[in-house]
C-alpha positions, 0 to 999 in steps of 0.5 A: 499499500505504501508503494502505491501511495509513493508511486501516486505521489511521484506521478503527481509531483512529476506532472506538476513539474512538467506543467510548471516547466511548460508554463514558464517556457511558454511565458518566455518563449511564447509563439508568434501565433499566440502574440509572442516574439518566438518562432519554432523552426525544424532543422532537417539538414546537417549543415549546422551539426554538431551544434544543431543536430538534424531533427532539432527544433530551433527556438528563434527570438525576434531581434534587431538585426543591428544587435547581431554579432559574429558567431550568432546563429540566425534563422533567415529566408532567402526565397520561398517558404523555407528558412535557413539556420546558419552561423554569422561568420562576418558582417558587411555593409550589405548584410551578413555572411553565413556558413553552416558549421558542417560546411567547408565554405561560406554561403554564396549569398549575403543575408540582408538585414530585412531577411533575418527572422531572428536569433536562435535562442534555444535548441531542442534536439531531435523533437522535430522528428516527432512533427515529421512523424505525425505527418506520416500515415503511421505516425498519424495513426499511432499518435492521433487516431489510436489515442483518440479512439481509446479516449472515446472508448473510456468515456463511453465506458464511464457513461455506461457505468454511470447509467448503471449506478444511477438508474434513469428516473422517469418523470411523472406525467401529470396533466398540466395546462400549457396555456394559462 
C-alpha cells in the first residue's frame, strides 16, 4: 500500500513539474501565433551539426538585426517558404555572411538585414522528428487516431457505468395546462 502511495505521489509531483516547466517556457518563449516574439523552426539538414543536430527544433527570438554579432546563429529566409539556420561568420555593409558549421565554405549569398527572422535562442534536439512522424500515415495513426479512439472508448465506458449506478428516473406525467 505504501508503494502505491509513493508511486501516486511521484506521478503527481512529476506532472506538476512538467506543467510548471511548460508554463514558464511558454511565458518566455511564447509563439508568434499566440502574440509572442518566438518562432519554432524544424531543422532537417546537417549543415549546422554538431551544434544543431538534424531533427532539432530551433527556438528563434525576434531581434534587431543591428544587435547581431559574429558567431550568432540566425534563422533567415532567402526565397520561398523554407528558412535557413546558419552561423554569422562576418558582417558587411550589405548584410551578414553566413556558414553552416558542417560546411567547408561560406554561403554564396549575403543575408540582408530584412531577411533575418531572428536569433536562435534555444535548441531542442531531435523533437522535430516527432512533427515529421505525425505527418506520416503511420505516425498519424499511432499518435492521433489510436489515442483519440481509446479516449472515446473510455468515456463511453464511464457513461455506461454511470448509467448503471444511477438508474434513469422517469418523470411523472401529470396533466398540466400549457396555456394559462
